[in-house]
N, C-alpha and C positions, 0 to 999 in steps of 0.2 A: 504494499500500499504505499502510495506517495502522498505527502502532506505539504500543501502549499498554505503557509501561515502568513496572512496578510494584516495582522494586527499592528504592524509597523507602518502601515500606509496612511495613517491619520495625518491630515494636513497640518502644518504649522499653524498654531493659534487656535486649533480646535479645543472643545472642552476636554477634560481629563477622560481617560479611558474608563474610570469608574462608572460614568453615566452612559457608557456606550452600549449599544446593542450587541450582545454576543451571539454571533452566527456561526453555525457549522453547516457546511455544504459536503455532500458526498455524491460521487458519480461513478458510473460504469459505462463502458463502450463509448466514450466520447474523447475526442482528441484534447490534448493539452492546450492548443491554441484556443479552441473554442470555449473551454472552461475557464480560461484565465480571462477571455474577453467577457465572459458572463459575470464572474467575481468582480472585475473592475466596474463594470456596468452597474451591477447590484448595488456596489458601494456609492458610485455616484448618484444613482436614483434616490437611494436612502438620504444622502446627504442633501439632495435638493428638496427632500421633504423634512428637513431639519432634524435628520436622524443620524448621529455619528454611530459608526458601527466597526466592530473587529470581527474579521472573518477568517476561519481556518477551513481550507478545502481539503478533502481527502480523496484521491483518485484511487479506486479500487480495480478490479479486472477490466483492463482496456478492450478485451475481446467478447464481454458479456453483451446481452441485449442492453441497448442504451436507456439509461434512466439518470434523474438528477434529483437528489433531495435537499431541501433546505429547512433547517430547524433553528429556532431562536430560544435562548435562555440557558443553554447548557444542559448537561446530563441531569435528567430527574425534575427538571422545572421548565420545559418547553412551553412557551407561551404562544407558539405559531409553528405550523409545519406544513410545507408545500411540497408536493411530489410533481416533476415534469416527466412525463413518459412519451416515447417515440413509439407510436403503434397502438394496439388496442387497449382500452382501459382495464385496469385490474381491480380487484377487491382493495378497499382501503380503509384505513382506521377511521373511527368517528372523528370529526373535527379537523380531518386532513383535506386541504383544498388540492385538486388534481388538474393540472395543465397537461393538455395533450397535443402532440405534433403528429400529423399525419403523414408519414413519409410518401405514401402512395399519392397523396394529393399534391404534396411539393413537386414529384416527379411529373405529374399530369400538368401542372401549371408550367412548368419549365419545358416540356415537350410542346405544349400548345403555344408558348412563346416562340420557339424556334420555327414552329410551322407558320406562325404569323409572319415571321420575317422572310418567309419563302423557302424553308428547308423542308425537303420531303425524304431525303435519305439522311437519316440520323444514326450516328454510330453511338452506341451506349456501353460505357466502361463500367461494368458492374463490379461490385465488391464479393468477396467470399460468400457462398452460399450459406455457411454456418451463421451469419450475421443476420438476425431477424429484420434491422432496420434497413439494410441494403437489400434484402430480399422485397421488402415493401416498395423501395424505390424503383426496382426493376420491374415490378408488378404494375406499379402506376404508369410507367413508361409504356409498356405494351398496352395496357387498357387505353392509353392516350392515343396510340397509333390507330386502334381500332375505331375509336371514336370519331377521329379525325379522318377516317377513310383512307389512311396510308398503308401500304403493303408492310407486312411484316417480314424481315429478313433475319433469320436466326444468325447469319454470319456476321451482322453488324452489332451483335450483342456479344462481348467479350468480356469473360470472368478473369478477375485477377484479385490481388490483395489490397487494393486501393493505394498502393504507393506510387511514388514518382516513377520508379522503374517499371512498374505494371503499366502505367499510362503511356510511357515512352515506347515500350515494346508491343503494346496492344495496337497502337496506331501504326507503328512500323510493320506490323504483321498484316494489318488490313490494307496498307499501301502495297506491300509486296504481293499479295494475293490478288492485286488489282481490283478490289472492291470500290465502288463509287460511293462517296459520301461527301456532303457540304457542311455538316455540322457534327460536333462531338458533344455528347452529354455524359458527364463522369460522375460518379457517386461520390467521390471524394475530392477535396481541393489538391491534394498531392497528385492523384491520377491526372487531373486536369492540367496542372503544370507540367507534368511528363508529356501529355498529348500536345500542349502547345509547342514544347521543345521539339519533338518529333515531326510536327508539321512544318515548323520553321527550317529544320534540317532538310526536309524533303521539298521545301518550297511549294507547299501546298496550301492555298488560301481556304480557311474554314473556321466557321465561329466555334468557340469552345465555351461551355456553360458547366459550372460546377454545382452539384447538389449539396455542397457544404460551403459554409461562410468562409471567405478568405480575402485577404487585402490584394492579392496579385491576380486573381482572375475573376471573370464576371461569374455571378452565381444567382441562383434562386434556392432560398433556403428559409428556415426560420431563424432570423438573427439573434444573437446572444442578447443584445441590447433590448430587443423585444420581449424575450423571455424574462430578462432582468426587471424591466419596467412593470410586467405584470406581477412578479414575485414581490417586488417593494410595494406595490399597492396593496396586495394581499397582507402583507406583514404589518404594515401600518394602518390597516383597517380599524376604526375606532370600535365598530360593532361587530360581533361574529356573524351577523346576518349579512355583512357586507362581503364576506368570502363567498367563493362559488360553492354553492350547494350541490351543483352537479358538475361534471368535468367540462372544462372550458377549452375549446380548440383554439390554438394559437395560429394565426395568419402567417402566410410566407411572405418574403420580400424578394423583389428582383433587383438586383444591382448590377449594372453594367459599367465597366471600365472603359 
């Protein structure tokens, strides 16, 4: 387990930490870059609401199904608990607010966006089949093709491990096989970066879109700051009734560089 302790990030001149919210976050199956952005955005969102906080983040199994939990108050005295799930809602404890991210819907929106730009042959760089989130992304892409009336070419779906190397090799393999495509949709930002590098090396013009938030590639995903703002709102709600009584679906964001 990796722990990222951000208690020292309190800005100069802020109130003493004795009056700060003490927050613990835990995550599985999420990239370090995304969770770091989330923690930073959560701190900023709470500060904007007049709440100084100390945040300790614990990264658990990086290959497990993606989830994120946020608790306030420390062990045994939690005053607020939020879970963020990628995929279908699970049973939850009483008093827990549940935020959902629909990976299939994110992929559908991304595929529809590429189609709107005029792309009809889209290569999809999928992640490992063992990852439920990445399976949802692939399913959303395939369903979007059918809804748009686009042909499904299984040769344009390449399974990898989501790494830069996998993205680079996948695009190189598609080019070498003579497959025709004008856009690449990658399940991870790293694979998208690898795809861009391969396309530049082969001098092939193609749009690349990531299904994971990143500063270096265009993406369609649920942004870390969107999740953080919702969590901050829940944690600072004055009344329990202001928290989500039912699972709340978070919207995706499209950002092009």
